[in-house]
GUMAR-899958 format. One line per 4 residues: number of its first residue (from 1); their letters; for each residue x, y, z of C-alpha. Coordinates in steps of 0.2 Angstrom, whole numbers, plus 2048, in hexadecimal, padded with zeros to 3 digits. Layout:
GUMAR-899958
NUM	A	X Y Z; ...
END
This chain:
GUMAR-899958
1	MKLS	664 BBE 7C3; 65B BC4 7B3; 655 BD5 7B2; 643 BCF 7B0
5	EKMI	645 BC4 7BF; 64B BD4 7C9; 63C BDE 7C3; 630 BD1 7C9
9	LAGW	638 BD1 7DA; 638 BE4 7DA; 625 BE4 7D6; 627 BEB 7C5
13	VINK	618 BE7 7B9; 61C BDD 7AA; 60F BDC 79C; 611 BD2 78C
17	NGDD	60A BD8 77C; 603 BCD 76E; 614 BCD 765; 625 BCB 76C
21	TFIV	625 BDB 776; 623 BDF 788; 61D BEE 791; 625 BF1 7A3
25	YGPN	61F BFD 7AF; 629 C03 7BF; 621 C08 7D0; 624 C1B 7CC
29	NQKY	61B C1A 7BB; 62B C16 7B1; 626 C0D 7A0; 632 C03 796
33	SYDS	630 BF7 787; 63A BE8 782; 63B BDF 772; 63F BCD 776
37	SAKI	643 BC8 764; 650 BD6 762; 654 BD6 775; 653 BE9 775
41	WSGD	64C BF5 783; 645 C05 77F; 650 C0E 78C; 661 C0D 793
45	VVDL	663 BFB 79A; 670 C01 7A7; 665 C0F 7AE; 656 C03 7AE
49	EKEV	65F BF5 7B8; 665 C03 7C4; 652 C08 7C7; 64E BF6 7CA
53	DEDL	65D BF3 7D6; 658 C03 7E0; 646 BFC 7E2; 64D BEC 7E8
57	EKIK	657 BF5 7F5; 648 BFE 7FB; 63F BEE 7FD; 64E BE7 806
61	QGKR	64D BF6 812; 63A BF5 815; 637 C05 80C; 62C BFD 7FE
65	SPIT	621 BEE 7FC; 626 BE1 7EF; 614 BDD 7EC; 60D BE5 7DC
69	SSSR	5FC BEE 7DD; 5F8 BF4 7CC; 5E8 BF6 7C2; 5F3 BF2 7B3
73	LTAL	5F3 BE0 7B9; 5E2 BDF 7C1; 5D6 BE9 7B7; 5C9 BE0 7AD
77	NHTK	5C7 BE6 79B; 5B4 BEA 799; 5B2 BEB 786; 59F BE9 785
81	QSSQ	597 BF0 795; 59B BF7 7A6; 59F BEC 7B4; 592 BE3 7BE
85	PVRY	593 BEF 7CD; 591 BFE 7C2; 582 BF6 7B9; 57A BF2 7CA
89	ICSK	57C C04 7D0; 575 C0B 7C0; 566 BFF 7C0; 561 C04 7D2
93	RLVD	565 C17 7CE; 56F C18 7DD; 579 C27 7D6; 56A C31 7CF
97	GKTV	56D C43 7D2; 57E C40 7DA; 591 C43 7D7; 59C C34 7D6
101	LHLG	5AE C30 7D9; 5B3 C1F 7D0; 5C3 C19 7D8; 5CD C0C 7CF
105	TGLD	5C3 C0E 7BF; 5D0 C03 7B5; 5C9 BFE 7A5; 5B6 BFF 7AA
109	RFAK	5B4 C0B 79A; 5A1 C0B 79A; 59F C10 7AC; 59E C22 7AA
113	RDLL	592 C22 79C; 586 C16 7A5; 587 C20 7B5; 583 C30 7AD
117	ASGC	575 C28 7A3; 56D C22 7B4; 56C C34 7BA; 57E C37 7C2
121	LGVA	582 C4A 7C2; 594 C46 7BF; 5A2 C39 7BF; 5B4 C3B 7C4
125	DYDP	5C0 C2C 7C0; 5D0 C29 7C9; 5DC C1A 7C5; 5EF C1D 7C8
129	NFYP	5F2 C14 7B7; 5E3 C18 7AC; 5DC C28 7B3; 5EA C30 7BD
133	DSSV	5E3 C41 7BF; 5E5 C43 7D2; 5DC C54 7D3; 5CC C4B 7D4
137	LKKK	5D1 C44 7E5; 5D1 C56 7EC; 5BE C58 7EA; 5AF C50 7F3
141	YDVV	5A1 C45 7EC; 590 C3F 7F0; 595 C2D 7EC; 5A6 C24 7EC
145	MAHY	5A7 C13 7E4; 5B5 C07 7E3; 5B3 BF6 7DC; 5BF BE7 7DD
149	IVNI	5CC BF3 7E4; 5CF BF0 7F6; 5D1 BDD 7F3; 5E0 BE0 7E8
153	IPPK	5EB BEB 7F4; 5F4 BE6 804; 5EF BED 815; 5F9 BFD 815
157	VRHQ	5F3 C03 804; 5E2 BFE 808; 5E2 C09 818; 5E7 C18 80D
161	VYQL	5D9 C14 801; 5CC C14 80F; 5D3 C25 815; 5D2 C2B 803
165	IGRT	5BF C26 802; 5BC C2F 813; 5C4 C3F 80D; 5BB C40 7FC
169	LNTE	5A9 C3B 802; 59D C48 806; 596 C48 818; 586 C3F 813
173	GIVY	58E C36 805; 58E C23 802; 59B C17 7FC; 598 C08 7F1
177	LTVQ	5A5 BFB 7F2; 5A7 BE9 7EA; 5B4 BDC 7F0; 5B9 BCB 7E9
181	GVWP	5B3 BBC 7F3; 5BE BAF 7FB; 5B9 BA1 7EF; 5C0 BA9 7DE
185	VVNN	5D0 BAE 7E7; 5D4 B9D 7EE; 5CE B93 7DE; 5D2 B9F 7CF
189	YEIL	5E4 BA4 7D2; 5F5 B9D 7D4; 5F9 BA0 7E6; 60C BA3 7E9
193	RPLD	60A BA4 7FC; 5FD BA9 809; 600 BBA 812; 5FA BC1 822
197	DGYL	5EB BC9 819; 5E9 BC1 808; 5F4 BB8 7FC; 602 BBB 7F0
201	IKTG	5FC BB5 7DF; 604 BB4 7CE; 5FD BBF 7C1; 605 BBD 7B0
205	FNQT	618 BC0 7B4; 614 BC9 7C4; 610 BC6 7D6; 601 BCF 7DC
209	FRKG	5F7 BD1 7EC; 5E5 BC9 7ED; 5D9 BC8 7FC; 5C8 BBF 7FC
213	YESA	5BA BC6 807; 5AC BBF 810; 59E BCB 811; 5A0 BCD 824
217	DIIN	5B3 BD1 821; 5B0 BE0 816; 5A2 BE7 821; 5AE BE6 830
221	EIQQ	5BD BED 827; 5B5 BFD 820; 5AC C00 831; 5BC BFE 83A
225	ELGG	5C5 C0A 82E; 5B8 C17 82C; 5AB C14 83A; 599 C17 833
229	QAKV	58E C09 82D; 58F BFC 81F; 583 BF1 817; 583 BE3 80A
233	LTMF	578 BE8 7FB; 57A BD9 7F0; 586 BCB 7EB; 58E BC8 7DA
237	YSNT	591 BB5 7DC; 59D BB5 7EB; 5A2 BC7 7E9; 59B BD3 7F5
241	FISW	593 BE4 7F1; 591 BF0 800; 58B C02 804; 593 C0C 812
245	SRER	58F C1D 819; 593 C27 829; 581 C27 82F; 575 C18 832
249	KRWI	567 C22 82A; 571 C21 81A; 570 C0E 819; 56A C08 808
253	TSY	55E BF9 809; 561 BEA 7FD; 556 BE7 7EE
END
């Protein structure tokens, strides 16, 4: 079996550059480059193959999932304006006078600028690939927002994200969360096979998890995970944007 085939089975991320080179990321933040024209790796290929084989063995033993969950594969590159959920939040001034934790920022490069301009007191970004400073997760915030995050991670990791949201939110804080709908997942991706709670899809050279939500599904899921009350604020086509809080009195009405 080729090394690249092993990497895919082991859940390593393979990104092709514009030329004949590839960047490969391992699950423990390893990074290698490969020049396909010269057939040269940036590191020792023996050590690299050993790392991949160790990951395959962990998967075989059930100690690690083969499904890749990486913002390097799923993050949309917002080059002109912030994402639609962030623009909505700013237009309604939902973070005016509040501190914000932005989970899974990815390449939403204009989000912080726009949130601050709409009256936000401060924004902390966290993304394991693009904003890896985990010290921001030790604080509490008035608002925690996570857009198109829980729909790209399998159930076990999703549970951990919900617990993180609960830990970092102030007692009377509010969560804004956006998930992808069922239609784009079923129609816009190459589905490799259905899973118990979503699909395994092909993303470039990689296999990633994707789940599509009906509005009622995400409402029920977050309330089962964290209790409290959730409400649909608006829809972006088939994608659902919700608010969640611990108390009913903190519900936000639709506009």
